C-alpha angles and dihedrals in degrees: 000000000000118000102245095191092058091051093049092050092051091049092050091048092051091053096042096050097078090045091061093060112108116253114244112202119209122257093263096052098096093047092049093047094050091045089055092048092051093047091051092050091048091050092050094065111300112178105255096173093098101039095102094047121099112264091250091060098046115108116251135192115235118199119197133185117238091257092050090048089053091050092051090048091050090049092051091049089050090053091051092049092047091049091049091050090050090054091049091052089055090066105272113141106243093208094063122078111202121203096014113124117198126194128191117221111200123195122190124207107224122192114214115202127190127182121208123132093195096052117115094184135008126193130186119223129183145129088283090068097030090255090287107160094207098046101081117029121185119227122228109247102203133321097294096085099261114147122188143177134171118221130186108229132178119230115283145068115317127187117206147155141187127249107211124195118196138142090296093056132251123335140175114239128184117217105268091208099053138067111279133218135186120226124215090278095051094255113148119228135166128249126218125186112207120196092345136072118273093245096059 
């Protein structure tokens, strides 16, 4: 009886041997392959807006190393300083800055104090915190019912009130030590003038 496995192996070896030979492309293979790659890239959306421009006016991408970028930045800074020195030598006073407007924003720290020995929680509400009752909470300063909070306020007229929580619930209280105003609904609030006179 003939060994069938050995015959199959010999047949497979005879067929596989030519397939193991390395492929040798012809001399034009690389040029044809790159041409096909460029054509595919061009067809996928190459930018044709600048094709008709002279080569000098076509946009280019410039890639710089970090060190080269630093050198370019230093050169630009040197040009700016040289230009400034040239302007100064033309008679411009270097201590004056023409065309520069400066504004001074002043913020005042205002301490709000409320006295109520029965209060469990005191919150400050006003236009400066959009009348949000949980935005500015006062801190108890000892066991004698003194509640305080410091708030940064810009100059101007500010209306405010306290929301006091005690055993009776939550209530709106105007500051007893400040000027008071009534709103359109008859609710009483306090007024504080910061950095300006109370009449302005």
